[in-house]
C-alpha positions in Angstrom: 126.8 78.4 17.0 129.0 80.2 14.7 131.9 78.7 13.2 134.4 81.0 14.5 133.1 80.6 18.0 132.7 77.2 17.7 136.2 76.6 16.4 137.2 78.4 19.8 135.2 76.2 22.4 137.1 73.1 20.4 140.4 74.7 20.7 139.7 75.1 24.4 138.5 72.1 24.9 141.0 70.2 23.5 144.1 72.3 25.1 142.2 71.6 28.4 141.9 67.6 27.9 145.3 67.3 26.6 147.0 69.3 29.5 144.7 67.6 31.9 145.4 63.9 31.1 149.2 64.7 31.4 148.2 66.6 35.0 146.3 63.8 36.5 147.5 61.4 38.4 150.1 64.1 39.8 152.2 61.9 41.5 152.7 59.5 38.2 153.0 62.8 35.8 154.7 64.9 37.9 158.2 64.6 39.9 158.4 66.2 42.9 161.8 68.0 43.8 164.6 66.9 46.9 162.6 69.7 48.8 159.2 68.2 48.4 159.8 64.7 48.1 163.3 63.8 48.9 165.6 61.7 46.9 168.9 59.9 47.3 171.5 60.4 49.9 175.1 60.1 49.2 178.1 60.8 51.1 181.5 60.6 49.5 184.5 60.0 50.8 187.8 61.8 48.5 190.5 60.2 48.4 193.6 62.7 49.1 196.1 60.2 50.4 197.9 60.1 46.9 197.8 63.7 46.3 200.8 66.2 47.4 200.1 68.8 50.1 199.3 71.2 47.9 197.2 69.2 45.8 194.9 68.4 49.4 194.7 71.8 49.8 191.9 72.4 47.5 190.9 68.8 46.2 187.5 68.5 48.0 186.4 71.8 46.4 187.4 71.3 43.2 185.5 67.5 43.3 182.3 69.7 44.8 182.8 71.9 41.8 183.0 68.9 39.2 180.3 67.0 41.0 178.3 70.0 40.8 178.7 70.3 37.2 178.5 66.7 36.4 175.1 66.4 38.0 173.6 69.6 36.2 174.5 68.3 32.7 173.2 64.8 33.8 169.5 66.7 34.2 169.0 66.5 38.0 167.3 69.6 38.2 167.9 71.4 41.8 170.3 68.8 43.7 171.5 69.2 47.4 175.4 69.5 47.4 177.9 70.6 50.3 181.1 69.4 51.8 180.7 67.5 55.0 183.7 67.3 57.4 187.8 67.2 55.9 187.1 64.8 53.1 183.3 64.1 52.2 180.6 65.5 50.2 176.4 64.7 50.8 174.6 64.7 47.6 171.1 64.4 47.7 169.4 63.6 43.8 165.9 64.2 43.7 163.6 61.6 40.8 167.1 59.5 40.2 166.1 56.0 39.2 168.6 55.0 37.8 171.0 54.4 41.0 173.9 52.7 38.8 174.1 55.1 36.2 174.3 58.2 38.6 177.0 56.8 41.1 178.8 55.8 38.2 178.7 59.3 36.7 179.5 61.1 40.3 182.1 59.0 40.6 184.2 58.3 37.9 187.4 60.1 37.7 187.7 60.7 34.1 191.3 60.3 33.5 192.0 60.5 29.5 195.1 59.3 28.4 196.5 59.0 24.8 199.0 56.2 24.6 201.5 55.0 21.8 200.7 51.1 21.4 204.2 48.7 20.9 204.0 46.4 17.6 206.2 44.1 18.9 205.2 40.6 19.0 207.9 39.0 20.6 207.9 42.0 23.8 203.6 41.3 23.7 204.3 37.6 24.4 206.9 38.0 27.3 204.8 40.7 28.8 201.6 38.1 28.6 204.7 35.5 30.0 205.0 38.4 33.0 208.4 39.8 32.2 207.5 43.7 31.0 209.5 46.7 31.3 209.8 49.6 33.5 208.6 51.7 30.6 205.1 49.4 29.0 202.2 48.1 30.8 200.1 45.2 29.6 196.6 46.6 28.9 192.9 44.6 27.1 190.4 46.7 25.2 186.7 47.3 26.7 185.3 45.3 23.5 187.1 42.4 22.2 189.6 42.0 25.6 192.7 42.2 23.1 196.1 42.7 24.5 198.2 45.7 23.8 201.5 46.4 25.0 201.0 50.2 25.8 203.8 53.0 26.6 203.3 53.8 30.1 204.1 57.7 29.1 200.8 59.3 28.2 201.9 61.0 24.5 198.7 63.5 25.4 196.0 64.3 28.5 192.6 65.6 28.5 193.7 68.7 30.6 193.7 70.3 26.9 190.1 69.3 26.0 187.1 71.9 25.5 184.6 69.6 24.3 183.0 66.2 23.9 179.9 65.4 22.5 178.1 62.7 21.2 177.8 62.0 17.4 176.7 58.8 15.8 179.1 56.6 13.0 178.3 56.4 9.4 177.6 52.7 9.1 174.7 51.0 9.0 174.9 50.3 12.7 175.2 53.9 13.1 176.8 53.4 16.9 176.8 56.3 19.6 180.2 57.6 19.2 181.9 60.5 21.6 184.1 63.1 19.7 187.0 65.5 21.6 188.1 68.7 20.7 191.3 70.1 21.9 192.7 73.9 22.7 195.0 75.2 20.6 197.7 73.9 22.6 196.4 70.2 22.6 195.0 70.3 18.9 199.1 70.9 18.1 200.2 68.0 20.5 197.5 65.7 18.8 198.7 66.8 15.3 202.3 66.1 16.1 201.8 62.7 17.7 199.6 61.6 14.6 202.3 62.8 11.8 205.0 61.9 13.6 203.3 58.1 13.9 201.4 57.1 11.2 200.7 53.9 11.0 201.2 53.0 14.4 198.0 52.2 16.9 196.9 55.0 19.4 195.5 53.7 22.6 192.7 56.0 24.0 192.1 55.1 27.6 190.1 56.1 30.5 190.5 55.6 34.1 193.3 52.9 33.0 191.2 51.1 30.7 191.8 51.3 26.9 188.2 52.3 25.4 189.9 51.8 21.9 192.9 52.1 20.1 192.5 53.2 16.5 195.6 53.1 14.0 196.8 56.6 12.8 195.8 56.6 8.8 197.1 59.9 8.9 198.4 63.4 10.2 194.9 65.1 11.8 195.6 68.4 12.4 192.2 69.5 13.4 192.3 68.2 17.0 189.7 65.8 16.5 189.7 62.6 17.8 187.0 59.9 18.5 186.4 57.6 21.0 184.4 54.1 19.9 183.8 51.5 22.2 180.3 49.8 21.3 178.4 52.2 23.7 174.7 52.7 24.3 173.1 56.3 23.8 172.8 56.7 27.8 176.6 55.6 28.1 178.5 57.7 25.5 176.3 60.7 27.0 177.5 59.9 30.0 180.9 59.7 28.9 180.9 63.0 26.9 180.0 64.8 30.1 182.7 63.6 32.2 184.8 64.7 29.7 182.9 68.0 29.1 182.9 69.0 32.0 186.4 68.0 34.0 188.0 65.0 35.6 188.5 64.4 39.4 191.3 65.8 40.9 191.0 62.1 43.2 189.4 58.8 43.0 185.6 59.2 45.3 184.2 56.3 46.9 180.5 56.5 48.0 180.7 55.3 51.8 177.0 55.8 52.2 173.9 55.4 50.4 170.6 56.3 51.4 166.9 57.1 50.6 166.2 60.4 52.3 163.2 62.3 53.0 162.4 65.8 51.9 164.6 69.0 52.7 161.4 70.6 53.9 160.1 68.3 56.0 156.9 66.5 55.4 154.8 68.7 58.2 155.9 72.2 56.4 154.8 70.6 52.8 151.2 69.5 54.2 151.3 73.1 56.6 152.3 74.9 52.8 149.8 73.1 50.8 147.0 73.9 53.4 147.9 77.1 53.3 148.1 77.9 50.1 144.4 75.9 49.9 142.8 78.7 52.8 144.1 81.2 50.6 143.5 80.1 46.7 139.9 79.8 48.2 139.8 83.5 49.7 140.5 84.5 46.2 138.2 82.8 44.4 135.1 83.8 46.7 136.5 87.8 46.6 136.8 87.6 43.1 133.1 86.0 42.8 131.6 88.8 45.6 132.9 91.7 44.0 132.8 90.9 40.3 129.9 88.7 40.4 129.1 86.9 37.3 132.4 87.9 35.6 134.3 87.0 38.6 133.0 83.7 38.5 134.3 83.6 35.1 137.7 84.9 36.1 137.5 82.0 38.7 136.4 79.0 36.0 140.2 80.4 34.4 141.9 80.4 37.7 141.0 76.7 37.8 141.7 75.9 34.4 145.2 77.7 34.6 146.3 75.9 37.2 145.4 72.5 35.6 147.6 73.7 32.7 150.4 74.4 34.7 150.4 70.9 36.2 149.8 69.9 32.5 152.6 71.5 31.3 154.7 70.4 33.8 153.7 66.6 32.7 154.3 67.3 29.0 157.3 69.3 29.2 159.7 66.0 29.3 157.7 65.1 26.5 158.6 67.4 24.1 161.9 68.8 25.1 163.6 65.6 26.9 166.4 67.8 28.1 164.5 70.0 30.3 163.7 68.8 33.4 160.0 68.8 34.7 161.2 68.7 38.3 158.2 70.5 40.8 159.8 72.2 43.5 159.3 75.2 46.3 160.6 77.7 43.9 158.9 76.0 41.1 155.5 76.5 43.2 157.0 80.5 43.8 156.7 80.6 40.4 153.4 79.1 40.1 152.1 81.7 43.1 154.0 84.7 40.6 151.9 83.1 37.2 148.8 82.6 39.6 149.2 86.4 40.9 149.4 87.7 37.2 146.4 85.5 35.7 144.2 87.2 38.9 145.9 90.6 37.7 144.7 89.9 33.8 141.1 89.4 35.0 140.8 92.3 37.3 142.4 93.9 34.5 140.0 92.8 32.0 136.7 93.5 34.4 137.9 96.9 35.4 138.6 97.9 31.5 134.8 96.2 30.6 133.3 98.4 33.5 135.1 101.6 31.8 133.3 100.9 28.4 129.9 100.3 30.0 130.2 103.7 32.0 131.3 105.5 28.7 127.9 104.4 27.6 128.8 101.5 25.3 126.3 98.0 24.8 127.7 95.3 26.7 128.6 93.5 23.6 130.8 96.5 22.5 131.9 97.0 26.0 133.3 93.2 26.3 134.8 93.6 22.9 136.4 97.1 23.6 137.4 95.7 26.9 139.4 92.6 26.2 141.2 94.9 22.9 142.0 97.6 25.6 143.3 95.1 27.9 145.4 93.1 25.7 148.8 95.2 25.2 148.9 95.7 28.9 148.5 91.8 29.6 150.7 91.2 26.4 153.6 93.8 27.4 153.6 92.9 30.7 153.6 89.2 30.8 156.1 88.7 27.8 158.2 90.9 29.8 158.6 88.4 32.4 158.9 86.2 29.6 161.9 87.3 28.9 163.5 87.8 32.4 162.6 83.9 33.0 164.1 82.7 29.7 167.3 84.6 30.2 166.5 82.9 34.3 166.8 79.5 32.8 169.4 80.4 30.3 172.0 81.5 32.5 171.0 80.0 36.2 171.3 77.0 37.4 169.8 74.4 40.3 166.8 76.8 41.9 166.3 79.4 39.6 166.0 77.1 36.8 163.4 75.5 38.7 161.8 78.9 39.5 162.2 80.3 35.3 160.7 76.8 33.9 156.9 76.8 36.2 156.8 80.6 35.8 157.4 80.5 31.7 154.4 77.7 31.7 152.3 79.7 34.3 152.9 83.0 32.1 151.8 81.5 28.9 148.8 79.4 31.0 147.5 82.4 32.5 147.6 84.4 28.7 145.5 81.7 27.3 142.8 81.4 30.0 142.6 84.9 30.4 142.1 86.6 27.1 141.0 83.7 24.6 138.7 81.5 27.7 137.5 83.9 29.2 136.5 86.0 26.4 135.0 83.0 25.0 132.8 82.3 28.0 131.4 86.0 27.6 130.3 85.2 23.7 129.1 82.2 24.9 126.8 84.0 27.6 125.9 86.6 25.5 125.0 84.5 22.4 123.1 82.1 24.5 121.3 85.3 26.4 122.8 84.3 29.7 124.0 88.1 29.6 121.8 90.3 28.4 121.9 94.8 28.6 124.4 94.8 31.7 127.0 93.2 33.7 126.7 93.9 37.0 129.8 94.5 39.5 130.8 96.0 42.9 132.7 99.4 42.8 134.0 100.0 45.8 137.5 101.9 44.8 136.3 104.7 42.6 139.0 106.6 40.7 140.6 109.3 42.9 142.2 112.3 41.7 145.0 112.8 43.6 148.6 114.6 43.3 151.5 111.5 43.5 154.1 113.3 41.6 153.8 116.5 44.0 154.9 114.3 47.1 157.6 112.4 45.0 160.5 114.1 47.2 159.5 112.7 50.6 158.8 109.5 48.9 162.4 109.1 47.9 163.4 110.2 50.8 161.4 107.7 52.7 163.0 104.9 49.9 165.6 106.1 50.8 166.2 105.5 54.5 164.2 102.1 54.4 166.8 100.9 52.1 170.0 102.5 54.6 168.7 101.3 57.2 168.0 98.0 55.9 171.5 97.8 54.6 173.2 98.9 57.3 171.6 96.3 59.5 172.2 93.9 57.0 176.2 94.5 56.8 176.5 94.9 60.6 174.9 91.1 61.7 177.7 90.2 58.9 177.6 85.9 58.5 174.7 85.8 61.2 171.9 87.2 58.0 173.0 84.6 56.6 171.3 81.0 56.6 172.7 77.2 56.7 172.3 77.4 52.6 175.0 80.5 52.1 177.5 79.8 55.6 177.7 75.8 55.9 176.7 74.7 59.8 176.3 71.4 61.8 174.7 68.0 61.1 173.6 66.2 63.5 172.4 62.7 63.4 170.2 61.1 65.9 168.1 57.8 66.2 165.1 57.5 67.7 163.3 54.4 68.9 160.5 55.1 66.6 159.7 57.5 63.7 159.6 60.9 65.5 157.1 64.1 64.9 158.8 66.7 62.8 155.7 69.0 64.9 156.8 68.3 68.2 160.8 68.2 66.9 160.3 71.7 65.8 158.8 72.5 68.8 161.6 71.3 70.8 164.0 73.7 68.5 162.1 76.6 68.7 162.3 76.3 72.6 166.0 76.4 72.5 165.7 79.9 69.9 166.6 77.5 66.9 164.4 78.7 64.1 167.3 78.0 61.5 167.7 74.2 61.2 166.7 72.1 58.6 165.0 68.9 59.1 164.9 64.9 57.4 164.3 61.9 57.7 165.3 58.8 56.1 162.7 56.8 54.3 164.2 53.1 54.8 165.1 54.1 58.6 162.2 57.1 59.4 163.8 56.9 63.3 166.6 57.8 62.4 166.7 62.1 62.0 169.1 64.7 60.6 169.2 67.5 61.7 171.2 71.1 60.1 171.6 74.0 62.2 173.8 77.0 61.6 176.0 77.0 64.9 177.3 74.1 67.0 173.7 73.4 69.3 174.7 69.5 69.8 175.3 69.2 73.3 172.0 71.2 74.5 170.3 70.0 71.5 170.9 66.6 72.5 170.0 67.1 76.0 166.8 68.8 74.5 165.5 66.0 73.2 165.9 63.6 75.4 163.9 65.4 77.9 161.2 65.6 75.6 161.3 62.3 74.3 162.1 60.2 77.3 160.5 56.7 75.9 162.8 57.3 72.7 166.3 56.0 74.0 167.8 58.9 71.7 171.5 58.3 70.6 173.8 60.3 68.5 175.0 58.8 65.4 177.2 61.6 63.9 178.1 65.1 64.6 180.3 67.0 61.0 180.5 70.8 60.1 178.9 70.9 56.6 179.6 73.4 53.9 176.9 76.1 52.1 174.3 74.2 49.9 175.1 77.7 47.8 178.3 77.4 46.5 180.1 79.7 45.0 179.4 77.9 42.1 175.5 79.1 42.1 176.4 82.0 43.8 178.4 83.0 40.8 175.2 81.3 38.4 172.3 83.0 40.0 174.0 86.5 39.5 175.0 86.4 36.0 171.3 85.0 35.1 169.8 87.8 37.5 171.7 90.6 35.4 171.1 89.1 32.2 167.6 89.0 32.8 167.3 92.3 34.1 169.4 94.0 30.7 166.6 91.8 28.7 164.1 93.7 30.7 165.8 96.8 29.7 166.3 95.9 26.2 161.9 95.5 25.7 160.7 98.3 27.7 162.9 100.3 25.8 161.7 99.0 22.7 158.3 99.0 23.4 158.0 102.5 25.0 160.4 103.7 22.9 162.2 105.6 25.8 165.3 104.4 27.7 164.1 106.3 30.9 161.0 104.1 31.0 163.1 101.2 31.5 165.8 102.1 33.4 162.8 103.3 36.1 161.2 100.0 36.1 164.3 98.7 36.8 165.1 101.1 39.5 161.5 99.8 41.0 162.5 96.4 40.7 165.9 97.1 42.7 163.6 98.8 44.9 161.3 96.6 46.0 163.8 93.6 46.7 166.4 95.9 48.6 163.1 96.7 50.5 162.5 93.2 50.9 165.9 92.4 51.8 166.2 95.0 54.2 162.9 93.7 56.5 164.8 90.5 56.5 167.8 91.8 58.4 165.9 94.7 60.4 163.2 91.9 61.9 166.5 89.5 62.9 165.5 86.7 60.1 167.9 84.7 58.3 168.4 84.8 54.5 168.3 81.2 52.9 168.2 79.6 49.3 163.8 80.1 49.8 164.3 84.2 50.4 166.2 84.4 47.1 163.2 82.6 45.7 161.5 85.3 46.8 163.6 88.2 45.5 162.8 86.5 41.9 159.3 86.1 42.7 159.2 90.1 43.8 161.0 91.1 40.9 158.6 89.4 38.4 155.7 91.2 40.3 157.1 94.5 40.2 158.0 94.9 36.5 154.4 93.6 35.7 152.5 96.3 37.6 155.2 98.9 36.3 154.4 97.8 32.9 151.1 97.5 33.3 151.0 102.0 34.4 153.3 102.3 31.7 150.7 100.9 29.0 148.0 103.2 30.8 150.7 105.9 30.3 150.8 104.9 26.7 147.6 104.9 25.5 146.6 108.1 27.1 149.4 110.4 25.2 146.9 109.3 22.1 143.8 110.0 23.7 144.8 113.2 25.6 147.4 114.9 23.5 147.0 118.1 25.4 148.1 117.3 28.5 151.3 117.6 29.6 153.1 114.4 30.8 153.2 115.2 34.5 149.0 115.1 33.9 149.4 112.2 31.6 151.4 110.1 34.9 148.6 111.1 37.6 145.8 110.5 35.3 146.8 107.0 34.4 148.0 106.0 38.0 144.2 106.8 39.7 142.7 105.1 36.6 144.6 102.0 37.3 145.0 102.2 41.5 141.6 100.2 41.6 143.5 97.0 39.5 146.8 97.6 41.2 145.2 97.7 44.8 142.4 94.3 44.3 145.3 92.6 42.4 147.7 93.0 45.7 145.5 92.5 48.1 144.3 89.2 45.9 147.9 88.1 45.8 148.2 89.0 49.3 145.8 86.2 50.4 147.3 83.6 49.8 150.9 85.3 51.1 149.5 85.9 54.1 147.9 82.5 54.2 151.1 80.8 54.4 152.6 83.5 56.9 150.0 82.5 59.3 149.4 78.7 58.4 152.1 77.3 56.2 154.8 76.8 59.5 158.0 78.1 60.5 160.1 76.8 57.1 157.7 78.6 54.9 157.6 81.9 57.4 160.7 83.8 55.7 159.6 82.8 52.3 155.8 84.2 53.1 157.0 87.2 55.5 159.6 88.1 52.0 157.2 88.3 49.6 154.7 90.1 52.0 157.3 93.2 52.1 157.9 92.7 48.4 154.4 92.5 47.2 153.3 95.8 49.1 156.8 98.0 48.2 155.8 96.7 44.9 152.4 98.9 44.7 154.3 101.8 47.2 157.1 101.7 44.4 155.0 101.8 41.5 152.5 105.4 42.5 155.4 106.8 44.4 158.6 106.1 43.0 158.6 104.4 39.3 156.2 107.4 37.9 158.4 110.4 39.3 161.6 109.1 38.4 160.1 108.9 34.1 158.9 112.5 34.8 162.6 113.7 36.4 164.8 112.2 33.6 162.0 113.0 30.9 162.8 117.1 31.7 160.9 119.7 29.5 159.7 116.9 26.7 156.0 116.4 26.3 
């Protein structure tokens, strides 16, 4: 075996071995999210009793946003946070093991004050004896319990703080400390305070406790202060978080603390796994039957691709401690998309090899040329989606970040397996004589000669009508179009004699036409069931449950109104992330293909497919929830991938067939890639249809949205994108 091939084999085995080590066993290597595994369940109560009437109005909403920001900074991905009743907040945290630290971080008021220390020994003695002036207060330092006499009135508070970060002192102990930075107003005030009190001590008081009381040696005009206190690194980091993201408007108390089961319900998870397995087996069988030996090589790559993705989730926290590797359903959607793109890459390569063999090249030359010609399309489509994923992670939060992380890992894995692994296997087969003169494959879909551009006005009209009907249906239904994730709803908590079967409970809900319900069980007390619905169905639901479960002695424990999980903060961040990802796609495609109209047409197709899926959801009476949003992101990634493959063939043909007009080049390119477009879509839909049929009620919306979006993706690539490029190109070649 030649050295180059040997080195490639060693590299592949080393990468697979490393990632397999971090992938298995799954339950030890990969943290599952709240929707798949459950987590810590906290019910918090905001104490507004001491607030003014005006401050009470939005105190709970402000507290909810502060908690969300703190949890995001803490590194917990995809928590569930929603308002409950008048003063309650439900927080569910996946994968949190240090409960004390989490509760301390969430519940800390974070009132930061700077107070002057009165250096008067006589008055301090009187204060210690119980005789203290109304303008002063007696406090003790956290470090060494030193008594201090402070002015009651704070010279400066934390409301002018703009940043707090962990640093390390320059002493031999290298202890962590928290540095503070004020805005211009706060910096000016801090400079005045330090200038007027040189030689005095200034106490830094957090939530009524003196963290430190350093002596002012000189005026500090920079507006920077330092909190010391013999912190551990985690303590310093948590303190920086609560100071940086803002103080709670009122004290908060933990009313309830339990471990809760998966948001999706174990029955839905089992159904989803089973359905995905069925779909994947169908993909593997189809590839092996249609592409024969090349299909078996592609199947090996797909299995290895999954191993690399799981290993990537396991190794990610080791390489980048700040990035969570919690696997959730949006993350699984990212895996589905990346596997779809891995299938696409293998189909592209095999179709290219077929073309080269038909052109008369020998097998070795056809394989080499096939991989080379397919590379640019695979590289461009994957890199475009990677740019979008990076921007989604950078500017998104919660489910969007989880989707972006797994999609990124999956895309990198698919490029490695499709381009490096399969080619190495093919070269080994050639080297050892397993492949000799030909590479047989089935060829059901021939290259047509259809004029797609000439029918563009008909399809423009069809698209406009479908999108218009969908948007009309969406807006006419109003809030009914949205699920509990966006509009909030009713929380009912029931007690059963034994742990209820969630499949049977869902059957009861379906009989009452309650298809939007979320079910959760508490792990310590599985006989307790949480049911979330959009409308107040407590009376009819309770009656039906008692009727269907006569031996369970069902009791109502709690009925309360809950707010949306996807609050304004999450919605705004999601929109911001999507806009930036679209900008990234526009810039890269315009640069890569040297025409802005190519980029704009691709983004319009992306919007087209998402709007079609959204419209069909509305027209069929289905509700939009967080899983639907995840499906929209998946459709967008799939759509742009499909478009880039066509663009790449147009670019290639423009060099090979210089005398043809752009009109002819586009038609030629779409016809040449049609078999790849249909095959890739069919293979991806195997998994989606399996989830739709066997995935259960909870995953039905998710699968339905993907089904419509993927079909629309093929349609828009052929009948919308290509004609738009030509229309904007005008008479240019």
